[in-house]
Structures are given as structure tokens and as C-alpha cells.
C-alpha positions, 0 to 999 in steps of 0.5 A, a space after each residue: 511416450 509423453 503427450 508432447 511427443 505427438 505435437 513435437 513434429 509440428 513444433 519443429 516444423 513451425 520453428 523452421 518457418 517462423 521465429 516465434 511460436 506458442 505452445 499450450 500444453 497442460 501439466 504432465 504433457 512433458 513440455 519442460 523436458 521434451 521440447 528443448 532436447 528435440 530442437 538440438 538437431 534442427 538446422 537453425 540450432 547452431 548455438 545454445 538453447 536457453 530454457 527459462 524456468 520460474 523457480 530455482 528448484 524447477 530449473 535444477 530438476 528439469 536439467 537433471 531430468 533431461 541429463 538423466 534421460 540423455 544418459 549423462 551427468 548434469 552439466 554436460 549437454 544439459 546444465 542449469 544456472 540459478 542465483 546460488 547454484 549452477 552446473 554447466 560446461 563448454 559442452 552445454 547446449 541446453 541451459 535451464 535458467 531462472 528468468 532473473 538470470 536471463 534478464 542479466 544475460 540479455 542486458 549484458 549481451 543484447 544480441 545473445 551471441 551463441 544462442 539459437 532459441 529462448 524457451 519461456 516455460 510456464 509463461 502463464 504464471 506471469 512473473 515480473 522477470 518472465 514478462 520483462 524477459 519476454 519483452 526484451 527478447 522480442 525487442 532484441 529479435 525485432 532489432 538485432 536477431 531476426 533469426 532468434 527463435 522464441 517459444 512461449 510455453 503455457 499450461 493454461 489456455 491463454 495462448 492467444 494473448 501471447 500469440 498476439 503479442 508475438 506478431 500473431 505467432 502460431 499456437 500449438 496445443 498439446 493434450 495432457 495425459 488423461 487419468 481419472 481424478 476424484 475431487 472430494 470437497 470435504 470443507 473445513 471448520 472456519 474457526 480451526 487452524 489450517 494446519 489442524 484441518 490439513 493434518 486431519 485430511 491427510 490422516 483421512 487420506 491415508 486410510 481412504 486412498 492409495 499412493 503418495 500424498 501431496 498437501 498444499 499449504 500457504 507457507 513454511 510455518 504452516 508446513 512445520 506446524 502440520 508436520 508436528 500434527 502428523 503421526 507418520 505411519 510405518 511404511 511412510 516417510 514425511 517430506 517438506 518441499 519449499 524454496 529454502 530447503 537444501 537441494 538434497 532435501 528438495 530432490 528427496 521430496 521429488 524423487 521416488 523413495 529409495 526404500 519404496 515407502 509411501 511419501 507424504 509431501 508438505 509443499 508450498 505453491 512451489 509444487 503447482 507447476 513445472 515439477 513432477 513428484 513421483 508416486 503422488 496419487 493424492 492431493 490435499 489442498 488447503 485452498 490458500 496461497 501466500 503471495 507478495 503484495 506491494 503496498 505502494 503507500 508504504 513503499 514495502 512488499 508484504 506477504 499475504 495469505 489469500 485464497 488460491 485462484 481457480 487456475 491454481 487449484 486446478 493445477 494442484 488437483 492435477 498433481 494427483 493424476 499425472 501418473 495414474 488415477 488420483 484423488 484430490 481432497 479440497 478443504 472447501 465446499 464445491 460451490 465455493 470454487 466459483 467464488 475463487 479468483 480466476 487467475 493469479 494477478 500478473 506480478 507486473 500489476 502489483 510489484 515494486 517496479 524499481 528494478 524494472 524501470 532501472 533495467 529498462 533505462 539500461 536497455 535504452 528505454 526511458 518509458 517502459 510502456 514502449 516495450 511489448 507487454 502482455 499487461 503494461 506496467 501501471 503508470 503510478 507504479 512506474 512514477 513511484 519507481 522513478 522517485 525511489 531510483 532518484 533518491 538512490 541517485 540511480 537515475 537522472 532527471 530524464 530517467 537515464 541511468 547515472 553511473 551509479 545507476 549502471 553500477 546498481 543494475 550491474 549487480 544481481 540484486 534489487 536496487 536497494 541492496 545493490 545501492 547498499 553494497 556499492 556505498 558500503 564498498 566506498 565506506 569500507 564495509 562491503 563484506 557486512 553489506 553482502 552478508 545483509 543482502 544474502 540474509 535478506 534474500 534467503 529466508 531462514 538463514 541463521 534462524 528467523 530472529 528479529 535481531 538481524 545481528 543475532 541471525 548473522 552470528 548464527 549463520 556464520 557458524 551454521 553448517 550444511 550445504 545451504 549455509 556454505 553456499 550462501 556464505 560463498 555467495 556473500 563473498 562473491 558479491 563482496 568482491 563485486 565492488 571495489 573499496 577498502 576493507 576497514 569495517 566499523 563496529 556498526 557495519 551491519 547497522 550502516 548497511 541496513 540503513 543505506 539499503 532502507 533509509 526510509 525505514 530507519 525508525 525511532 522508539 515512540 514508547 517506553 516499552 519499545 513496541 511502537 516505532 516511527 519511521 523516517 518514511 512516516 510509517 508506524 512500526 510495531 516490534 515484538 522482540 524484547 531483544 531490540 526493545 531497549 534500543 532507541 533507534 533501529 535500522 529496519 530491514 523487513 516488515 510485514 502487515 498493514 502500512 499503518 502498523 507493520 510488524 518489524 521482522 528483522 532489524 538491527 540497533 543503530 545510534 543516532 550519531 550514525 544515522 546523522 553521519 550517514 544522512 546528514 545531507 538529508 537532515 532539514 532544519 525547519 522553522 514552523 509557525 503553526 496555529 494551535 486550536 486549543 489555545 487559539 494562538 501560534 506555536 513557533 518552533 525550530 526543529 531538525 528533522 530526518 524525513 518524518 522523524 524529529 531529531 530535536 526541536 525548541 522555540 523559535 523567537 525569530 518568527 516574523 509578523 507575516 508568519 504569525 499572521 499567516 498562521 492565525 489566518 490559517 487557523 481561522 480558515 479551518 474553523 471560523 468559530 474560533 474568532 470572537 464574533 460577539 461584536 459581529 454576530 448580529 450583523 451576520 444574522 441580519 445579512 443571512 436573513 436578507 440573503 435568504 429573503 432575496 435568494 442570493 448568496 450571503 457575503 457574510 456566510 461561512 463559505 464566503 468569509 472563508 473564501 475571502 479570508 485573506 482579504 478581510 482578516 489579516 489587517 485585524 491581526 497586526 500585533 496579535 498572537 491569538 485569535 481571541 484578541 481580534 477586534 474590529 470584526 463588525 467594521 471589517 465585515 461591513 467593509 467586506 460586504 460592500 456599501 450596496 449590500 449593507 444598504 439592503 441590510 439596513 433597509 430590510 433588516 434593521 438592527 434595532 426596533 425603536 418602541 413608542 416609548 423611546 426605547 431601543 431593542 435589538 432584533 434577533 434575526 436567528 430566532 425561530 419563526 422569524 425576526 423577534 424582539 423582546 420588550 416590556 408591553 408598556 413600551 407598545 401602548 398607543 400602537 394600533 398597528 403591528 410592527 413590520 420588518 421587510 413586509 413581515 410581521 415582527 415577532 413581539 416577545 412581551 414581558 412584564 415590568 420584571 422582564 418575565 414573559 407574558 405573551 408572544 404575538 405577531 398580531 398586536 391589535 388582536 392581542 389588545 382586543 383579545 387576551 389583553 383583558 385577562 393579562 392586564 387583570 392578572 398583571 395589576 395584581 402583581 405590578 400595581 405601581 405600573 399602568 395597565 389600561 383597559 384600552 392600551 391602543 389609546 394609552 401613552 407608551 411608558 416605561 415608568 411607574 404611574 407615580 413617576 408619570 404623574 410627577 412628570 405630568 
């Protein structure tokens, strides 16, 4: 007897009195396969029961186990429905279906006619379809089906949150089957490849413990590389378990080995919950998981390898003790467990919400947040989804689905792929589009070649149940749209371009490694097979948005791109500033998004456009203007502003803020900033009469010497305003010159212009070191006067002989 049987009476009693309940039962309790059959005999269960499962493999396995328990073939009382496979009949009372199938079902029939109950299994995994399906079911229950029973079943202790969401539904808890579990944290070398570490742990486990082994790896590639490193001992058998395998291969990994051999199962996180693998007593956990992460800035979903959460590693370890005592080998130190994230994030918080927003619109809700969510969808993600749907002509300005949008929502595909299929049907190549949809939706079909055309060729000739089922699926999808059947030679490329117009890419280098996309993102390409193409229709990418690697693409001609998206091609005229030349560059170009199709000079640039470009260039960098005639004025203004503690109207910040007022008049007829004239006068006018009066009073531009010479004052000099002049020009001056009440720094030079003294105390200089200076200078410049008392001498810039002639 399973642990769930202890609480089945309470579940039945609760659902007789209430229409909603929450069941919390740990893995192995038996909730997936025991609850639904028990409900069939209830008086209210006059219709069918839908049991929702997060994965196809788990849905099929649950239906098969319930059918086997009932002693009948699957498809009778117990059936299943997944995207690529289904078995059910008129006699089916319990249908196990994936959450996406349920969303399509309730959208088509909001009242869920003929359905008595909906059971949401593994709700703690928080998939987007699960959250959305629950929101729709609760909405239908409240408005259309008050008799509909809804049971949320979780393997973790978060039932209270679901209970609050479901109008304070009762929470029923079941104990799990308790077997001893030995946790062994063996760590691993951080520099070693994960498959080497897992293979070593498996070899160790084979010698230290008894029973089958289940090893968790992040992805299919790691599974294959680990399999290559394991020498399967006699009496053992190796299985792989992931979503791309044939159903028969998946069943073999789950069921006991018919020859009684010891099983070694290499699995992805698909084996964490819902499935019971017979004979497993040992778990080897890499501690890693591969999850889709939506890069909102790039508009693409990419797979990332991350540390598994605490909840996930607990689920994994529990697999070893489901049917008896077990041992779990963890490839990290015990102390590191506390550093793992507690739970996997809800998909609704990180996913592309395009399909969700469209489905909400189809349900009649233009604002998804009005539905009941455990975590409401982020506003930014909803807005981005609306933008994408608008570009697909799927919603109108009010967010309601257009006829094309309803057609998209009616197809069992993502909005991008559904849009592709419909438009391809109109263009006569729906068959190619359907094949693209299958190849992109099912990993591994036709190999993993980057060239999608090569993949399709191989897939068309592949044998095996999975390949045949996928071809039948493509044919079913092709028949979902109307249109003529007259495919062009490049139908495959056209299909990919229609689905991902923002990923159409053009080569950026000779090698074909770097590509620029219509959406503005840079791609890299590894495959030489496509490196000779000039244009690519890119379907899948992986990695950071700035340099994502192309996973699948097909060559496309520029003429085809222009034909498909001619209405999106813009002819742009641009007049921009070039800092290198300080001039304007006028271009006329044709662009598709971020890709320039062609360009050439634009001789029709207007004077206003040129002035605007030059102004913008100066706004970004004022130093590009020829300040030689106005820099002294700006220094004087800065000096006065600092003295008075006021803002400087001629400082960089002020001039940048008011540049549209003072610069454009100076740019008339100019095409370069270094040709600008009249800056000094323009700045005086910009500063205003009052300010310039203060500047002239407090910071005069020049110093007039007693000898009649005029000298520019440097207000940016270290130590304050400074003037440089010959010492003879100051003879007869007994007081030190001042500027705004401050001593003017005098840089005194010889008749040859060489410095001899710097002072802020001229009388002190005359009375002090002048005697020594003059003695030295008489020897060097004997033709010039060097009086003993310069304060009483006449200022002069002439020689003694010249002065005598004038006298």
C-alpha cells in the first residue's frame, strides 16, 4: 500500500464538500497514480478527470501505470494526450495530459463540458503552462463551472500559497515512504569535466553499493560523453533518459530490466519528479541543471547550465530511497548545499510571455494581471510580449487578438512559429514551414547540424518511431492552414525568416564567423558549411546576446529578404557629425532594422540639418570648437564666478545647456566646427551686459604698464592671475599692481624675455633682491637701464642710448 492511501478518504471527503483542495505529498507517496482512480467512483464525478503532468514522458508513464494497475491496456479507462502521441478512446475516464494540451482544451471549451475534475500534478515545478492552466481553471470555476473540482498536488511544502490562491482551499498532507538514505558528499575537482567526475563516481558506486544507479547530468551532450567513459560491467545495462528519446527507450529506462540486470541510468532533470524508476538504489548527482533563460534584451531564450536548487537536489537524492534504503553521491562538499538556491525560479518570472499574453487576450483578458497567479507576470515582460505580438499583427492597439492573432492562438505552436505557418500557407509553402516547426520543437531530429537544410534532408530519410511520428506531426500541422501548394526553391529559408525576422543576419567579416542581425544583435557562426553565405535566416542561437552562437540557420538571398520584408525596409537620410574631421557626413541609406542594405552620399542635406548636426557634435564635446579667440574671456569669467561664488555662465555646463541659443547663428554656411568665427562676441552676448560689466571690473583682460605697454593677464595660472612683462616696464612703480583686491602675480623677464623673478610684492623686490639681480643683468644687458632705485626711475622699454636720443 502506498502512503497516499492513508489520506485518500480525507481527499474524497474534502472534494465532496469543497470544489478545491491542495494535496502536499512527497515523491514516492503515490499521488500521481492513486488519486485520480479513487475519484472515479465519487457521486460528483459523472464526467472525465484530467490529470495534468509537466512532461510528456511522465504523462505517458502515469497513464500506463494506472492502466496496468487496473488490469487493462492504456487507452481504455486510462489514457494520455501529448503533443506527438496520444492514446484514449470513448471509454477513457482519466486522461493524463501535458499542461500545454490542457490550456488548448480549456481555451476551446471554457466550460470544460464533460469534465468533472482537473488535477494539477507537480505544481511546485511552476512551469508557465501550469501556472496559466491553473489561472484559467480557477477563472472558469468562478464564472462558469462552480461544480468543477480542482486539486493542486505538490511535492514540496508550499501548499499554503496555493491554498490562499484557491480561496483558502483545505490543505491535505501525506507522508512519504520512509527508507534510510545515506548522503555522501564526495566533491569533485573544479577543473575536471563534469562527465569525467560523474563517470568516476559511478565506477565508485558500482563497487561500494548495491542496486541500480541513476545519475543526474545537465544535458544530453553530457549524458553521451559520460556514456563513452563508462565500461559497463557484466550483469549491468546502460540506459539514457531524456526527452528526445523514443518512447520505447524511455520505457526501458523506467521499467525493471527483463533480464534482471543492474541498471545504470544517465538522466537529465526529467527524472527528478513524477517518475519512479524501478530498481534504483543509488543516485549520483552532478549538482547541475540546464534551464532555459530568456534574455529580454536579445529577445531570445538560451539554455544555461546552472547549479541545481536545494529543492531539486533533495528530490534527486530521494530517488535512491523510493523502494528501499539507498545512497546518494553528491559531487560537491556538504557545506556547499546551503549555498544553493532554495528553489527553482517560477518560469513566469523569466520566460518569453508572448504566447501567454496572446492566450490571455483570447480568453478575453487584455491585462494578464487580472487573473489569479501565484506570481503575477512581470510588467516589463508583458509589455515586451505585446510589442512582439504587434509586429506579428497578432494584437491590435488595445491588446485584443486580431483575426490573424486568433489564427495564431488556434495553432499548437508558439506565436512565432504559428505566424510562420499561416503566412507560409498564404505563400504556398506551408509544408516547409511545418517541417521547420517540428525540427525546432524536437531536439536531435536530423542530427544537430547548424545547417537547417542539411538537418531537414537527413530527417526526411530517418527511420524509427520518433522520426516517423514527427513527420506525421508536420503533416498534421501543414493541414491546419489553408493555401495553395506551390513551394519556391527557397521555401525553407523563407519559413525561418518569417518566424524570426529579427534574426535575419548578414555577414560582417571575410571568414563568416561574425554576423549582424536585423534586431541589432551580433552572432557568431562555427559551421563552415554556412560560412560562404552572405545572408542567413537564423532560427536558434545560444549564448550572450552580444555574441550569441548560431545553432541552426539556413542561407537566404538578399532579394528574398527584400521581397518578404519590403514593407519594413526604410530609406533613411542621416546628417551626422564626425568628431575625427569636425565636419558633417550626409548619407542616404536603405535599412532593414539594424542592417544597412545600401548607402551613398546625400547631396540634398539642408542647411538646417547641417547646423543641427554641428550643434550636436559641439554639445557632445565643446573642446572641438576653435576657442583660441574666446578662451581668455572664458578664463576671466570662471575667475569672477569663483570669486563671487556664483555659477559661471560661460562654463562648460552652462554653455552646453544653452548651446542652441548661441551656437547656431555662428554655423550658417559652415560644414565644420573649426571654421566657426565670432565666438568671443557670441559669448559676451550670451553672458549678458551685467555679467560682462563685473568681469571687466573684477578681471580686466590686460595690464597696462607704466611704460605704456599692454599685457594679457592669465587668469588660469597657478597661484592666481599672472602677467608676464619686462622688468623695465615697471620702473617708477612703488606699489604692487592689484586685480579685484588681490595682488597680481608678476612674471618679470629680461630684455631678451628670459625670466628673472616672479613676485607678488614689487616694493619688496625693489628693496630686496633687486640689487643682486640688477648687478647680474648689467653684465648681460649693458645697453639697458638697471638703476639702483627702480621705484624712482622712469619706466622704459628702450635702450639707454635710445632714451638719450629721445631726451
